[in-house]
N, C-alpha and C positions, 0 to 999 in steps of 0.2 A: 533596588533589591526586591522590594515588594512587587513591583511591576513584573520583574522577571519571574518570580514565583507564580504570580497569577497566570502569566502566559503559559508557563510549564504545566500548571494544573489544568488549564483549558485544553492544551494539547493532549494531555493524558485522558481527560474526559472524552475528548473527541475520538481518540483511538479506541477507548473502551466501548463507546457507543457503536462504533463501526464493527467491533468484534462481537457484538451481541447477535444472536441468531433469531431470525424472524420465523415464528412458528404459526402454521395455519390453524386457526381456531374458528369453529362454526358457532360456538356458544361462548360469549365473552364473560361469563360468570367466573371463570378461573383466571382471567387476565391479571387482576390485581394481585392475586397470590403468586402468579408467575413472576412478577417483577419485584418481589420482596428482597431486601438485603442486597447481596452482591450478585444478583441474578445476571446470567449471561443470555437470557432469552426474553423476547418480547412477543406480544400477540400480533398476528396479521389476520384480521377478521375476514372470513370467506363465507359465501352462501352455501357452498357444498364442497365436497372433496374434488369434484371436477374443477371448480373455481380455483382450488388450491393448486391443481396441476398447471393451470394457466399462469398462476402467479409464480410458480417455481421456474417455469421456462423464461418468464420475463425478468427473473431476478428480483422481484419485489417480495418474495418469500423464500425462505431457505430450506424448510423441512416440513413434512407432513406425513400422516399415516394413510395407507391405502390397503383396502381389502384384497384378498386373493383375486377376485373377479375384476376389481378395479385395475390391478396391475396388468391384466390381459387387455383392458381397454386402453391403458397408457401405451401398451405395446403396439396397438393399432394406430393411435392418434399422435403419439410423441415417441416414435421408435428409437430416436437417437438422442433424446433429451433426458436429463436427470439420471440419477444413479440410485440403485437400491443399496442402502448401507447396512441394513439389518432386517432380519425376519422376526416376526412376533408369533411365537408358538405357544401351544397349550401343553404344559408339561405333563398333563394327565394322558396325553396321546403321544407316546414315544414314536419316533420315526422321522425320517427326513422330509416327509411331505404331510400336508394337512389331512388328506384322505386319499384312498384309492378305491375305484369302483371295479368290481370283478364280476365275471359270469361263472356261476357254479352249475355243473351238470353231473349227471351220473356217469360212472366209469365206462359204461357201455356205449356212450355217445360216439357217433361217427360222422364223418363228412363235414367237420368244421362248422363254420357259421351257416352254410347252406343246409347242414343237417338239422338245424333248428326248425326248418319248415314243417308245419303241422304239429309241432310239439307244444306241450303245456307250459305256459310262460307265467312266472310269478314275479311281479314287480312291487317294490315297496310303496310306490305311490307318487304321483306327480305333485309337486308342491310340498313334499314332506319336509317339515321344518327341522328335524333332528340334526341333519348335517348341512342344511342350506344348499342343496345342490341346485345349480342353475338348470334351466330347461335343456341346455346343450348336454350337460352331464347326465341328466336323467334319461335322455333318449339316445345316448351314444351307442349302446348295443343295438337298439332298434334301427338306427341309421345304418350301421355297418351290416347287420344281418338281413334286414327286410328292405333295405334301400328306400327308406321313407322319404328321402330327398329327391326321389325320381318321380316322374309323372307317367303312370302306366296307361292312361287312357287319353283319347283325343279330346274329350270334353272337360279336361282338367281346368280349363279357363273359367268354368262356371262353378268351381268348388273352392271353398276356403282351404288354407293350408292344413287346418285341423281336420277337416273332413277327408282330405286326401291321405293324411297320415293315418288316421284311424281306419279308413277303408283298407289301406295297404296292410296294416298290422292284422286286421281281422282275416285277410286272405292268406297271410303268411303263417301266423300262429294258429294252433288249435284252441281249445278252451283255455282261458287264461284269467288272471286277475291283475288288472291294471288300475288300481284305485286312484283317487284324486281327481282334480278338475282337468278334463280334456280340452276345455276352452275357458277363457276368462269370462265369457258371457254365460251366465247360468242357464239361460234358455237353450242356447246352442249345445251346452254340455249335456243337458238332459235329453235333447233330441238325438245326439250322437250315441248316447248310451242305450237309448231305445232302439235305434236302428242297427247297432252292432253289439248285441248282447253277449256274443261269445267272449269278448274281452273282459267280461265280468263273471262269467260262468263258474270260475274256479274259486271265487272269493268266499263261498260258503252259503249256507241257507239264509234266505231273506236278507241278503247282504247290502242291497242298494249300491253295489259296486264298491264295497269296503269289506275288509277281512272280518268274517265271522266264524272262521274255522276254529276248531277246538285246539287251544294252545297247550293243553295238558297242565300239569302241576307247575306251580311257581317255584323257581329255583333261585337261591341267593346268587346275586351277581348277574342275573339275566332279567331284563325287563320285558315281560311278555307283551306289553303294549307298544314296544318299539316296532315301527313299521318294517324295518329290515329283518328283525327276528321273526315277524309274522311271515314275511316273504320266504325266509329260509324254512320255516315250518311248512309252508305251502309246498315247497320243493320236497321236503322229507316225506310228506304225507301223500305224494302222488304226482307232483309236478315234475317237469323235465329240465327246466332251466330257471335260474333266478339271477337277477342283476342287483347286487347289493354292495355295501361298503365292506372292505376287507376286515376292518376292526370288528364288525359284527359277525363275520364268518368265523373269526378266531374265537369270539365269545361263545357262539353257538356250538362249535365243535369241541372246544376245550373244556367248557364248564357243563354244558347240557347234554351233548351227544358225542362224547369222545369215543364211544364204542363203535360208531358208524362212520367216522371221519374217512376211513380208507375206502368207503364206497363211492366217494365223490371226487371230482376233479375240477380244476379251473380250466375253462375254455379261454384260450388266449386270442387276441385280435387276429393273429395270423392263422388261426384255425387249429392249432395244436392243443394237446391236453397236457396238463401238469397235475399228476395225482396228488391228492392231499394226504398227509400223514402226520404222525405225532410230532415230527420235527419241524416241517415247514409251516405247520399251522400256528406255531408259536412265534414265528418271525414277524417283526413289526412291518416289514416290507413284503408285499405280495410277490409270488414268483412271476406273475404277469398281471397286467391291469389294463383296462380300457382307458381309464383316466387316472393320472397321478397329479393331484392338485397341489401346487406350491402353497406355502404359507403367505399370509398378508405381510406387509413390510413397511419399513420406514424409508421414505424416499427423500433425497436432498437434491437441490440444484447442483449441477456439475461443478461449478466453481468452488463450492464450499463443502462438497461431500467428504473429502478426505479429512479435512480439519475437523468437521463436525463429528465424524465417526470416532476420531481420536478423543474428542471431548466426552462423548457418550460412554466410552470405555472407562473413563475416569469417574464420571458422574454415577454410572450404574455398573459397578465392577462385577456384580453377580448377575446382571441382566434382569434384576427384579426391582420392584419399587422400594426406594430407600425408606419410605414411610417415616421420615424424620421431620415432617411439617416444614420442609424447606421448598424453595422454588424447584429444586431438582425432583422432588416428589410430585409437585404439581405438573412439571414437564412430562414426567412419566405417565401420569393420568391422562394427559392430553394426547400423547403419541401412542399410548398403548390402551386402546379401548378394552373394556371388560377385562381388567388386569388381574382379577383374583387368581386365575390359573395361568397367567401369562409369564413368558420368559423371553427376553430379547437376546437373540443370537446375532452377533456381528458377522457380517459377510467377509470372508477372506479376500475375495475378489469383487470389486465394485463393478456391477454390470448395469446396462440400461434396462428398463422394464422389458423391452422386446427380447433381449438376450437372456435375461433372467427367466422369463416364463418359457422360452423355447427349450430350456434345459429339461423341464419336467413335463410341460404340456404344450407341445407345438400347436399353433393355430394358424391356418392359412390366412394370408393377408385378405382383408375385406375386399380389396379391389381385384383380387385374382380368384375369389371364391365363385363357384358356378352353381347354378340351380336351374331346373327347368321352369320353376315358378319365377316370373320376372319380378324385380323389385318394384315396390310401390313408390312412385315419384311424388315427393312433397315439394310444392312450389312455395317459395318465400320471396320477400320483396326488399331485403336489405342484407348487407354483408354480415351484420351481427346475427340476424336470424339464420343465415346460412351456416355460420359457425356453430350455433346451438344445435341446429338440425343435424349437422355432421357428427356432433358428439352423441346425440340420441341414436343416430345410425350406428355408430361404432359400439355403443353400449348394448344396443339391441342385438347386433351381430355377435358380439362376444358371448352374450347369454344364450344365443341360439334361438332367438325369437324369429318366427317366420310369418309372412314373407319378409325379406330384407327391405331396407329403406334406401332410397336414393334422394338426394337433395339438389334442387336447382334454384337459381335466383333469377327473377325477372324484374323489370324496371318498375312495375307498379301492379296494383291489385287487378286491374283490368287485363293486363297481359297474362297474368296467371289464370284468370277466369277463361280467357280465350284459349289458352293452351290446354286447360282441362277439357274444354269442349272439343278441341281438335285432337285429343288423345296424345298430346305431347307430354303431359304430366297427368297425375291421377287425382290429386286432392290438394285442398288448401284450407287452412283455418282463417276465417275472415269475419269482420264485423257484420252484425245483422243489418247494419245500415245498407249493405249491398245485397241483402237477401233477395229482394224483388228483381233487381237488375240481373242477378245471377240466374234466377229461375226463368225469367221471361226472355231476356236477350241472349243468354248463354246456355239455356236448356240444362241447367244443373239442378241438383237436388241435395238436401242435407243427409249426410250419413250419420252425423252425431250433432246434437246441440250441446253447447258448453254450459255446465252448471256454474252458477256464480256464488260468491260469498254473500250470504243473506244479511249479514250484519253490516255490510257496506252498501248504502243506498246508491252509490255511484257505480255499482257493479252490474246494474241493469240498464236497459234503454227505457227511459221514462219520457214520453213525449207529451208536451203541453202546448196549448194554444193560448197566446197572450194578446189581449187588446189593451189599449190605453185606458187608464182608470176613468177618464172623463168621456170615454167613447159612448156613442149612442147604440153601439152593437150589443145586443143582449141575447141573440140567438144566431144559429148558423145561417138561417135564412137571410139575416141582415148583411151577410158578407157578399152577396151577389153584387157585382159591379164595383167592389172595393179593391184596395191594393194589398197584396200579400207578399211576404218574404219567406222563403224556405232555405234551409241550409244547403240542400243539394237536390237536384232533379232526380226523382226516383228513389231518393233516400228514405229512411224509415219515417222521418217526419212528414215528408210529402205523401207517402203512401198511407200513413195513419190518418191524415186528413181525408184522403179519398175514401178510405174504408168507413170512417165516421160519417162523412157526408152522405155516402150511399145508404148506410143503415138508417139515417135520419130522413132519407128521402129528399135531401137537398140536391144531390147529384143523381142523375139518371143511372140506375144500376144496370141498364142495358147498354150503356156506353162503355165500350172496352178500350177506347183510345184515351188513355189517361192524360196525355198531353192536351188533347182537345177538351176533355172534361174540365180540367183545371183552367186552361187558358181562356175558355169561353165563359167560365163562371166569374172569374175576377176581371177587373178592367185592365190592370197591369200587374205584373208579377216579376219577382226575381227568384229564379230557380237555377242556380249555377250548374252547368253541365248539360242544360237542355239542348244545346246545339252540337254537343259532342257525340260522335258516332258510338262511343263506348256506353253512353247512357240511353241509347235508343230503346224504347220499350216495345219494339215491334214495328211492323210496317205502318206508316202513318202519312197521310197527305196534308196534315195540319201544319200550318206555318208556325213553328215554335218560337219565332222571334218575340212574340208577345210574352213568352215566359222569361224573357231576358230584358224586357223593356224597363223594368224598375232597377236593374243593376247599373245605376249611374253613379258617378263620382259626386262628391258634395258640390262641386262647381257646376254641375249639370251636364258635364261632358259624358259621352258614352263610355262605359266601362266594359271590360270583357265579361263574357258569361262563362269563363273557364271554371273548372272545378279544382282550383288550387289556391292556397293562401297567398302565394307570392304575387300573382297577377290579378286576383279578384278580391277586393276589399270585403265582399259580402258572402264569401264562401264559408261554410261551416256554421256551427251554432253561434259562435261569437260574431261571425259575419252577418248573421240574420239580425242580431241586435244593432249592428252598425247600420244595416239597411233600414231598420225601423227609426233609428235616431236621425239619419241623414235624409231620408226620402219620404218622410211623413207617411209611412205605411200604416195601414189600419190594423193588421194582424200579422203575427209571426207564429210559426210552428217550429218548436225547437225541443231538443232533449234537455233535461234539467241538470245533467252533470255539469258541475262547475259554473252554473248559471250566475251565481252571485258574484264570482270573480269577473265574469264577462260584463256584468252590469257595472261593476266598479270601474273597469277599464274604459267604459263608455260614459262615465260620469252620470250614470242613471241610478235611480233608486227603485228598489223592488216595489215600493208603495205606489209607483207611477203606473202599475199594471194590474190587471185582473185576469184571471183565467176564465176562458170559455170552455166549459166542461163537456165531456162526451155525452152527457144526458141532456144537452141543449139548454143548459142554464148557466148563468154566471156563478163563479165562486162566491161564497158568502162575504168575503172580504178581499181587499187588495193584497197583492203580494204574489210571489212565485212559488211559495211552498204550499202545495195542495195535497189532499189525500189521494189515494190510488183510484178512487171512484171518479175523480175528476179528469184523470189522465186520458189522453187519446189512445195511448198504448203503454203497456207495462210488460216488457218482454225481455228475453235473454239478449245479451249484447254481442254474442258471437256464435259461430257454428262451423262445422267442417263440411265442405261441399265436394261433391264428385259428380260424375255424369249420371243423368237419370236413365231409367230403362227406355229402351227403344221399342217401337211398335212394329211388329212384323205380321204378315198374313200367311198362314199355313193352311193346308187342306184339312178339312174335318175328317175324322176316321170314317172309312167306308162302312156302310151297314150291309149285312147280308141281304140278298135279293134286290139290292139297289145299286149294283155295281155299274150299271149302264148310265146312271145319272149321279155323277159325283156331287157331293154336297158343296155348298159355297165355302169360300175361304173363311177362316175364323181369325180374329185379331189376337195376337199373342204378344204380351209384354215380356221382353227378354231382358233380364237385369244385366247391366253392364258387368263384365267379369270383375271389374275393380271394386264394385260396391260391397259385396259381402266380405271380400278379402280385407278391404280397408276397415270396415266395421269391426271385424274380429281383431285386426291389428291394433286399432285404437283402444279396444278393451284391454288388450295385453299390455300396451304401453302404460295405460293407467294403472294396471296391476303392479307393474314393476317400478314405474317412475312417477306415479301419482301420489296424492296425499294419503291414500289408503295403505301405502307401503311405509312402514315405520322406518325412519332414517337409521335407527339402530340395527335393523335387520335387513336393510336393502342390500342386494348384491352389489349394486353400483349406486353411489349416493349422487344421483342426478334427478332433479325434479323438473318435469316438463312444464309445470304451471308456475314456477318461481322465476325470480330474476336470474340472469345468466351473465357472468363476467361483469357484474355491476350495472347491468342494463335491465330495465323492467319491460314487460309486455312484449316479449319475443316469442314467436310462434303462437302463444296464447297470452291473454291479459293476466296480470298478476292476481286479479280478483277471481279467476277461474279456480274451481275446486274439483272438477271432474266432468264426466260426460253423461248425457242422458239420451235416450232414444227419441227420434223425431216422431212422436206419436201423441195423440191426445190422451192416451191412457196414463201418461206420466202424472205423478203427484206433484211435480214441480210446476207451480202455477204460472210463472213467467214463460216457461217452455210450452206449457199448454196454450197460453195466450198466443204465443208466436205461431204455433201450428194452426190454431183456429183462425188466426188472421189470414193465413194462406188459404184456408178452406173457403172463406168468404170471397176473397179476391179472385181465386181461381175460377169460381163459378161465373165471374164476369169476363175475365181475360181469356180463359180457355188456353192458358199457357202450357198445360200439360203436354198436349200434342196437337198439332195442326191437322190431324187425321181424325175424322169422325169415327167414333167407336160405338157400334150397336149396343144399346142397353146402358150406355154410360153417359148419355147426353147431360144428365143433371147430377152427375157424380164428380166430385173433386178428384183430379188426378192424384193429388197427394194422399187422399184416402187409400188409393191403391198402393202407394208407396208405404203407407203405414201398415197395410196388410202384409206387404212383402217383408217389412222389418219384423212385424210381430210374428209372422209364421216362420221367418228366417229361412226362406227358400230362395232358390236362385231364379225361379221362373214363376210367373203368374199368368194363367191362361184364362181368358174370358170367352166363353162359348156363346 
């Protein structure tokens, strides 16, 4: 009898466990409270709400909350998966939608959207936080009226999306006020506002392109600091059209200016007018709108959606937080962010995110959207990276970020570098270990350097030279004719040795063939990849077999010189330690990341080694932990690469009285059309998906520098925290070191261009790139 009872209880417990709902939680602090008492819910930890969407489709999670913009992304990425079971609304904002954007004009307006040409335009401001409009929402009127998604000029290829947009608007509208950041890059933003002042002319005196107009007296119920109210006052005091939220139109005309409401109309997307009056101005739904934004909602996987909605009706009968200190209240806090003014409204019909969003805000499929500006193609090297890239692509598209992104996968990093060079793709984020190969062999240049987490010493490339503790080597000069091991031919450790040896005068700084320089300096070497075409540092008639002569197996047999862990025992940083242990090498050049674990794997002790420092002295004591001054390199560990500017020769301008003798051609560096566009795009991605965007206020909770779907270091390493410009003006020391490293090596290798440039014989090509970035222009001309 006891056994039968035990079995019955076990079965009941099993059924109960299966009947619990798995809830996506990004912070586990509430999980214990969620499982109190007779809880029917358990936590499923996720990195982001995008990760939650993946879990829902797999059936490893049952329910999660998604913002209004995130539902649009789900409609693009998972159009037939999951169901919206409830919306989360703000009861202080009555109406069937979260907000509506409308265009308000004077009653005498004619000729629809085209009639706005030359008119005075009042905008509440880009990036205005009050209603958290996405860029697509902010610019909807501009796109429809001024066709800012078109390319009016033949030379659009050498302009950023921001420049084309602002230029088009300045030509379409008259004096206007369009506050906020026109570009995520502050330098670009300031340059655009300097070049197109008409779009700030209506903001008021000494405005710096922000409203300084007289707002009049303060009236109860109206916030004069609200950007939408300012834009409406701009309209009232002389503007011709404003694009604002309907709720603020109602406030402005019912509380502050009810006597003039009949002087204005709504301009509808189809070009018709709807006059405002004392009746329709009180309606919570606008007579017509450019954007009607749905509410955010609670989404469940399809298999459990109906059952879960039934349960939620029971747990939250009023749609509000029970506030009873039970698991039901905790569940409400998890699924209903910022719940102070929230109310959960159950959906009568359960729809997929795509069908749900199409009802209020149709959005063209990302694959069928067209633009004259081609998408920027991001090259990745794994299926997991491709998946993350495609989510970034969908999120950026839904928000209206331009240019759009396309993602392609290649077999390895060198195929990506090759395809960037051949213009099959536009950019790739890659380890700084391949920086030199990318520049010299593939003619690429950095468009951004990746900033790292300073608190993590493993987030930078720190190169060290190690000799045996009992070695007679005390200076770099003693290395001539010795045996050396490198992690990879042309990698950052290899090139750090070259740079240090040239600075110390050990290597001839006139020798630009780095294979020859190293191969003739050491007696034997192991530099994996030296015989591979992808690692070639330029034309060389040197027999590189000497750079592979030390890559031998422990039994003395020849080993491959390949650059992979599978077939080459000595590839990589840990491989260099194997090379030292097995082949009696005299010195190795390695990065310090994880070096202690590599030593343990080789049954080696750190005390068996001493560092040979960049100042040509030995470290004061044995070991592998040294200060930064001893390192050969201390640089960023990754960067974003694209094509470098190309050199063209154009005629010099003809001078009067000298027409019969045309001047010689002048060299002109023409920036590849992708460079400026990618730079601006990356700034924008960081703004919306980087760590500078608070997860609580992000339109889409996707972080490009964090783990994705449980996997680290996709697209960027998890230690990345943002981007910096590839210039020595940066305050980021590892980034500055990296650029300065190039400046020295470029003086020897001449990898900038193989075409002699008058007046630039002793100048680094990358200093030119720095000027291009700093000036943020698309062409740099050298006379």
